[in-house]
C-alpha positions as CSV (number, residue, x, y, z in Angstrom):
1,M,0.1,-0.1,0.0
2,L,1.2,3.5,-0.9
3,T,2.5,5.5,2.2
4,N,2.0,9.2,2.7
5,N,5.6,9.8,2.0
6,L,5.7,7.7,-0.9
7,Y,2.7,9.4,-2.3
8,K,4.3,12.8,-2.1
9,A,7.3,11.4,-4.0
10,E,5.1,9.7,-6.6
11,E,3.2,13.1,-7.4
12,K,6.0,14.1,-9.8
13,W,6.0,11.0,-12.1
14,I,2.4,10.0,-12.4
15,E,1.4,10.6,-16.0
16,V,-2.2,11.5,-16.5
17,E,-5.0,12.4,-19.0
18,L,-7.1,15.6,-18.5
19,D,-10.9,15.0,-18.6
20,K,-11.0,15.2,-22.3
21,G,-13.9,14.6,-24.7
22,V,-13.8,12.7,-28.1
23,T,-14.9,15.4,-30.4
24,M,-12.7,17.0,-33.0
25,E,-12.2,20.5,-33.8
26,N,-14.9,21.3,-36.5
27,T,-13.7,24.8,-37.3
28,I,-10.2,23.8,-38.4
29,N,-8.7,20.7,-39.6
30,V,-5.5,20.3,-37.3
31,S,-3.9,17.3,-36.3
32,R,-2.8,18.0,-32.6
33,P,0.6,17.0,-31.3
34,E,1.3,16.7,-27.7
35,K,2.1,20.5,-27.5
36,I,0.4,22.8,-29.9
37,K,2.6,25.7,-31.1
38,D,1.3,29.0,-30.1
39,H,0.7,30.2,-33.7
40,T,-1.3,27.1,-34.4
41,L,-3.5,27.5,-31.3
42,G,-3.9,31.2,-32.2
43,A,-5.2,30.2,-35.6
44,I,-7.6,27.7,-33.9
45,M,-8.8,30.4,-31.5
46,K,-9.5,32.7,-34.4
47,S,-11.4,30.1,-36.1
48,R,-13.5,29.5,-33.0
49,K,-14.3,33.1,-32.8
50,H,-15.1,33.4,-36.5
51,N,-17.4,30.5,-36.1
52,L,-19.1,32.3,-33.1
53,D,-19.6,35.6,-35.1
54,K,-20.9,33.7,-38.1
55,Q,-23.4,31.7,-36.1
56,C,-24.4,34.8,-34.2
57,Y,-25.0,37.2,-37.2
58,N,-28.2,38.9,-36.8
59,R,-29.0,37.1,-33.5
60,I,-28.9,39.3,-30.6
61,D,-29.0,36.5,-28.1
62,V,-29.6,32.9,-27.4
63,G,-30.7,31.0,-24.3
64,R,-33.4,31.5,-21.7
65,S,-31.6,32.2,-18.4
66,D,-32.6,35.4,-16.7
67,E,-30.3,38.4,-16.1
68,D,-29.3,37.2,-12.6
69,N,-28.2,34.0,-13.7
70,F,-26.0,35.6,-16.5
71,K,-24.5,38.1,-14.2
72,A,-23.8,35.5,-11.6
73,H,-21.6,33.6,-13.9
74,M,-19.5,36.6,-15.0
75,Q,-16.4,37.4,-13.2
76,F,-14.4,40.7,-13.7
77,V,-10.6,41.2,-12.9
78,P,-9.9,44.9,-13.4
79,E,-6.2,44.6,-12.7
80,E,-6.0,42.3,-15.8
81,K,-8.6,43.8,-18.0
82,M,-10.2,40.3,-17.9
83,V,-13.8,39.0,-18.0
84,Y,-14.6,35.4,-17.5
85,C,-17.8,33.4,-17.9
86,G,-17.7,30.1,-15.7
87,I,-19.7,27.2,-16.8
88,E,-20.3,24.3,-14.4
89,K,-18.5,21.0,-15.6
90,V,-16.1,23.0,-17.9
91,G,-13.1,23.7,-15.7
92,S,-14.9,26.6,-13.8
93,T,-13.5,25.3,-10.4
94,F,-9.9,25.8,-11.9
95,W,-10.5,29.3,-13.3
96,R,-12.3,30.6,-10.0
97,R,-9.3,29.4,-7.9
98,L,-6.8,31.1,-10.3
99,I,-8.9,34.2,-10.2
100,Q,-8.6,34.3,-6.4
101,L,-5.0,34.3,-6.8
102,L,-5.1,37.0,-9.4
103,H,-7.0,39.2,-7.0
104,K,-4.3,38.6,-4.2
105,H,-1.5,39.0,-6.7
106,E,-0.2,35.5,-5.6
107,I,1.6,33.4,-7.9
108,R,1.0,29.7,-7.0
109,S,-1.0,26.8,-8.5
110,P,-4.5,26.9,-8.4
111,Y,-4.5,23.5,-7.2
112,S,-3.1,24.7,-3.9
113,I,-6.6,25.9,-3.2
114,K,-9.2,23.2,-2.2
115,P,-11.8,22.8,-4.9
116,R,-14.6,23.4,-2.1
117,D,-13.1,26.9,-1.5
118,C,-13.2,27.9,-5.2
119,M,-16.1,30.3,-4.3
120,Q,-14.4,32.3,-1.6
121,N,-14.4,36.0,-2.3
122,Y,-16.2,35.3,-5.4
123,K,-17.0,38.6,-7.1
124,S,-19.3,38.4,-10.0
125,F,-21.2,41.1,-11.8
126,Q,-24.1,40.4,-9.6
127,S,-22.2,40.5,-6.4
128,Q,-20.5,43.8,-7.5
129,K,-24.0,45.3,-8.1
130,L,-23.0,46.8,-11.4
131,D,-25.9,48.9,-12.7
132,N,-24.4,49.1,-16.3
133,Y,-21.9,46.5,-17.3
134,H,-21.9,47.2,-20.9
135,D,-18.9,49.4,-20.8
136,I,-17.1,46.7,-18.9
137,L,-17.7,44.2,-21.6
138,K,-16.8,46.7,-24.3
139,E,-13.5,47.8,-22.8
140,N,-12.1,44.3,-21.5
141,S,-11.2,41.1,-23.1
142,K,-13.6,38.2,-22.5
143,F,-13.2,34.6,-22.5
144,L,-15.2,31.3,-21.6
145,F,-14.5,27.6,-21.7
146,V,-17.0,25.1,-23.4
147,R,-17.4,21.4,-23.7
148,D,-19.1,18.9,-25.9
149,P,-22.6,18.8,-24.6
150,Y,-23.0,15.0,-24.6
151,S,-19.7,14.7,-22.6
152,R,-20.7,17.4,-20.3
153,L,-24.2,15.9,-19.5
154,L,-22.7,12.7,-18.7
155,S,-20.0,14.3,-16.5
156,G,-22.7,16.1,-14.5
157,Y,-24.6,12.7,-14.0
158,L,-21.4,11.0,-12.7
159,D,-20.5,13.8,-10.3
160,K,-24.0,14.9,-9.0
161,I,-26.2,11.9,-9.3
162,F,-24.3,8.5,-9.8
163,S,-21.7,9.4,-6.9
164,P,-22.8,9.7,-3.4
165,N,-24.2,13.3,-3.2
166,P,-27.1,13.6,-0.9
167,Y,-27.6,17.2,-1.7
168,Y,-28.3,16.5,-5.4
169,W,-30.1,13.3,-4.8
170,Y,-32.6,15.4,-2.9
171,L,-32.5,18.4,-5.4
172,I,-32.6,16.5,-8.6
173,G,-32.6,12.6,-7.9
174,S,-35.8,12.4,-5.9
175,K,-37.7,14.7,-8.5
176,A,-36.1,12.4,-11.3
177,V,-37.6,9.3,-9.6
178,E,-41.0,11.0,-9.0
179,F,-41.2,11.9,-12.6
180,T,-40.0,8.7,-14.3
181,R,-41.2,6.1,-11.7
182,K,-44.0,8.0,-10.1
183,Q,-42.5,7.3,-6.8
184,K,-42.5,9.8,-4.1
185,K,-40.4,10.3,-1.0
186,H,-37.4,8.5,-2.6
187,C,-33.7,9.1,-1.9
188,G,-32.9,9.6,-5.4
189,H,-29.7,7.8,-5.0
190,D,-30.3,5.2,-7.8
191,V,-31.3,7.3,-10.7
192,T,-30.2,5.6,-13.9
193,F,-28.5,7.7,-16.6
194,P,-31.7,7.2,-19.0
195,E,-34.0,8.4,-16.2
196,M,-32.0,11.4,-15.5
197,V,-31.7,12.3,-19.1
198,E,-35.5,11.8,-19.4
199,Y,-36.1,14.2,-16.3
200,F,-33.4,16.8,-17.8
201,I,-35.4,16.9,-21.0
202,H,-38.7,17.5,-19.1
203,T,-37.2,20.4,-17.1
204,E,-35.9,22.0,-20.3
205,E,-39.2,21.5,-22.2
206,Q,-41.2,22.9,-19.1
207,N,-38.4,25.7,-18.4
208,K,-38.6,24.7,-14.8
209,D,-36.3,23.3,-12.1
210,R,-33.2,23.6,-14.4
211,D,-29.9,23.3,-13.0
212,G,-26.6,24.9,-14.0
213,H,-24.7,21.8,-14.2
214,F,-26.9,20.5,-17.1
215,L,-28.4,23.3,-18.9
216,P,-26.8,24.6,-22.2
217,A,-23.6,26.8,-21.9
218,T,-25.2,29.4,-24.1
219,D,-27.8,29.9,-21.4
220,H,-25.1,30.8,-19.1
221,C,-22.8,33.0,-21.1
222,R,-24.8,34.7,-23.8
223,P,-22.2,34.4,-26.4
224,C,-24.2,36.2,-29.2
225,F,-24.6,39.3,-26.8
226,V,-21.1,39.2,-25.3
227,K,-18.9,38.2,-28.3
228,Y,-16.0,36.7,-26.6
229,D,-12.5,37.1,-27.6
230,Y,-11.2,33.6,-26.7
231,I,-13.2,30.5,-26.6
232,G,-11.4,27.6,-24.6
233,K,-12.5,24.0,-24.8
234,M,-12.3,21.2,-22.3
235,E,-11.1,18.9,-25.0
236,T,-7.9,21.1,-25.1
237,F,-7.9,22.5,-21.7
238,A,-4.3,22.6,-20.9
239,D,-3.1,24.0,-24.0
240,D,-5.8,26.8,-24.0
241,V,-5.2,27.7,-20.5
242,H,-1.6,28.3,-21.3
243,F,-2.4,30.2,-24.4
244,I,-5.1,32.4,-22.7
245,L,-2.6,33.2,-19.8
246,K,0.1,34.3,-22.2
247,E,-2.7,36.5,-24.0
248,F,-3.3,38.3,-20.7
249,N,0.5,38.6,-20.0
250,L,0.2,36.3,-17.1
251,E,3.1,33.9,-18.1
252,N,4.1,33.8,-14.5
253,Y,1.2,31.4,-13.7
254,T,2.1,29.1,-16.5
255,S,5.3,28.4,-14.6
256,V,3.4,26.8,-11.7
257,L,1.4,24.7,-14.1
258,K,4.0,22.8,-15.5
259,D,2.8,19.6,-14.1
260,F,-0.7,20.4,-15.2
261,K,-2.0,16.9,-16.0
262,T,-0.7,15.3,-12.9
263,D,-2.0,18.1,-10.7
264,S,-5.4,18.1,-12.2
265,I,-5.8,14.2,-11.7
266,L,-4.5,14.4,-8.2
267,D,-6.7,17.2,-7.5
268,S,-9.8,15.3,-8.8
269,I,-8.8,12.1,-6.8
270,T,-8.5,14.2,-3.7
271,D,-11.5,16.0,-4.1
272,T,-13.5,12.9,-4.6
273,V,-12.3,11.1,-1.5
274,E,-12.7,14.2,0.6
275,T,-16.3,14.8,-0.7
276,F,-17.1,11.1,0.1
277,R,-15.8,11.5,3.5
278,D,-17.9,14.7,4.2
279,V,-21.1,13.1,3.1
280,R,-20.8,9.5,4.4
281,S,-22.9,10.1,7.4
282,T,-25.8,11.4,5.4
283,F,-25.8,9.1,2.4
284,T,-25.8,5.8,4.5
285,K,-29.5,6.4,5.1
286,C,-30.0,5.5,1.4
287,L,-26.8,3.8,0.4
288,S,-24.2,1.6,2.3
289,I,-20.6,2.8,2.7
290,Y,-19.6,-0.4,0.6
291,G,-22.1,0.7,-2.1
292,G,-20.8,4.3,-2.1
293,L,-17.1,3.2,-2.5
294,Q,-18.1,0.9,-5.4
295,K,-19.9,3.8,-7.2
296,I,-16.7,6.1,-6.8
297,W,-14.6,3.4,-8.3
298,R,-16.9,2.9,-11.2
299,K,-17.0,6.7,-11.7
300,L,-13.2,7.0,-12.0
301,Q,-13.2,4.0,-14.5
302,I,-15.9,5.8,-16.7
303,R,-13.9,9.0,-16.4
304,G,-10.6,7.1,-17.6
305,I,-8.7,7.3,-14.5
306,I,-8.8,3.8,-13.4
307,S,-8.7,0.8,-15.8
308,E,-11.7,-1.4,-15.9
309,Q,-9.3,-4.3,-15.7
310,I,-8.7,-3.4,-12.1
311,K,-11.3,-4.6,-9.7
312,F,-12.5,-3.0,-6.7
313,P,-10.0,-4.1,-4.0
314,F,-12.3,-4.1,-1.0
315,N,-15.0,-6.3,0.5
316,K,-17.9,-5.3,2.7
317,N,-16.0,-5.9,6.0
318,D,-13.1,-3.6,4.7
319,A,-15.6,-0.8,4.1
320,T,-17.1,-1.0,7.5
321,K,-13.8,-0.5,9.0
322,F,-12.8,2.6,7.1
323,K,-12.4,5.8,9.3
324,P,-13.4,9.1,7.9
325,S,-9.7,10.2,8.1
326,S,-8.2,7.0,6.5
327,Q,-6.0,7.3,3.7
328,T,-6.8,3.8,2.6
329,F,-9.2,4.4,-0.2
330,K,-7.1,7.3,-1.7
331,N,-4.0,5.3,-1.8
332,A,-5.9,2.6,-3.3
333,I,-7.1,4.7,-6.2
334,I,-3.7,6.4,-6.8
335,N,-2.1,2.9,-7.0
336,A,-4.6,1.8,-9.4
337,H,-4.3,4.9,-11.5
338,I,-0.4,4.2,-11.8
339,E,-0.9,0.7,-12.8
340,S,-3.6,1.7,-15.2
341,K,-1.3,4.3,-16.9
342,K,1.5,1.7,-17.4
343,Q,-0.7,-1.0,-18.7
344,Y,-3.9,0.1,-20.3
345,N,-5.3,2.7,-22.8
346,L,-7.5,5.0,-20.7
347,K,-8.4,7.3,-23.5
348,D,-9.9,4.5,-25.4
349,Q,-11.6,3.1,-22.4
350,K,-13.2,6.5,-21.7
351,R,-14.5,6.8,-25.2
352,K,-16.0,3.3,-25.0
353,Y,-17.9,4.2,-21.7
354,L,-19.2,7.5,-23.3
355,I,-20.6,5.3,-26.1
356,S,-22.0,2.7,-23.9
357,A,-23.7,5.4,-21.6
358,Y,-25.5,7.0,-24.8
359,N,-26.5,3.7,-26.2
360,L,-28.8,3.2,-23.4
361,L,-30.9,6.0,-24.8
362,P,-33.3,5.5,-27.6
363,I,-32.6,7.4,-30.8
364,A,-35.7,9.6,-30.2
365,T,-34.3,10.8,-26.9
366,M,-31.0,11.6,-28.6
367,D,-32.9,13.8,-30.9
368,K,-34.4,15.6,-28.0
369,L,-31.0,16.2,-26.6
370,Q,-29.9,17.5,-30.0
371,K,-32.6,20.0,-30.1
372,I,-32.0,21.3,-26.5
373,F,-28.2,21.8,-27.1
374,Q,-28.6,23.0,-30.8
375,N,-27.2,26.5,-30.0
376,D,-24.0,25.0,-28.3
377,F,-23.4,22.8,-31.3
378,Q,-23.7,25.4,-33.6
379,I,-21.9,28.3,-31.9
380,F,-19.1,26.3,-30.4
381,G,-18.5,24.0,-33.4
382,Y,-19.5,20.5,-32.1
383,D,-21.1,17.7,-33.9
384,K,-24.6,17.5,-33.0
385,R,-25.1,14.0,-34.5
386,P,-21.9,12.1,-34.2
387,D,-21.9,8.6,-35.6
388,Y,-20.6,6.9,-32.6
389,L,-23.4,8.0,-30.4
390,Y,-26.2,7.4,-33.2
391,Q,-25.2,4.1,-34.1
392,P,-28.1,1.4,-34.3
393,R,-29.0,0.3,-30.8
394,Q,-28.3,-3.4,-29.8
395,K,-30.4,-5.7,-27.9
396,N,-29.2,-6.7,-24.3
397,I,-27.1,-3.5,-24.0
398,V,-24.9,-3.7,-20.9
399,D,-25.5,-1.1,-18.3
400,I,-22.1,0.3,-17.5
401,F,-23.6,1.9,-14.3
402,K,-24.8,-1.3,-12.8
403,L,-22.5,-2.7,-10.2
């Protein structure tokens, strides 16, 4: 088992993958090397902006969110003449931590701030009580990060519904069960991916009970109104972050992000384990500790952090002995990740799981999702009908979420 000291030593050589999607850049045909040269990435950024301008021609705005929601997602950093629109499940936790450091003029890794603290001293257009923000948008450079809608929807389900998360079980899960199964007073802990998608479509069609982790990116950030200067993508997150920091003359922060991939995966593992510890006393009313640990392990397999070939290493008796402060589970995940990276193709595994998840949905349901996210597909250059997700459905499809 990995000790704490050994874990510290291992941090520098664990090779990892970011939470990348499987879509290709639609607006420019580029074969991406490990590190994209600045001029090539600059061309991609211009192409993304050109596509945004083209799609927004003669369209004042898109989306249905109200003014307060829009202002709540916009952050202004006056010293850097920077405006950022954060979207849930698209690296917003990273950027909110980095912006904290910009406000404090501290040059250190954003990962040194815990994810749960990302909203400390959060200053949005709304909290600043700006009566007129049009001048700020006109006079400062603006950017946002987006993600393939299909990948983002699955990520939201994994983090908020599939994993132990009593708050979202109550907020979304119980309502999804009531809508799909007609059952009331349910924990909402066992909502399936098809049930969540069905409920999500219902909330969009009714324009009611919508949640920011799932609704379209264009609803948050009003790209046809703001006309962003830079559009980063989750699929090229590390490269885009470095490029945007250089554009804002913040190269000093790129120096603390040299181990970007390693830091991001360790941050994700740590946050997952700490969240589990925080909620274990409340979710056990609906799900056993053993069941919760199994769900986390499977989530990390679906995300491409742990190989599907590595079996869950604990039994029910082990789970009951875990103390809230125990490092046992975290160390097991890190060991499994190291072994996975050495022996298995996690990128292909992640793609396979994405396809398997959406193969659980009928084509008619996929068409409804396509309609809901149509603005995201068009404005940000994603394929609305990818062949790998719209392939003919097979009988007896394996449910990847079933343990």
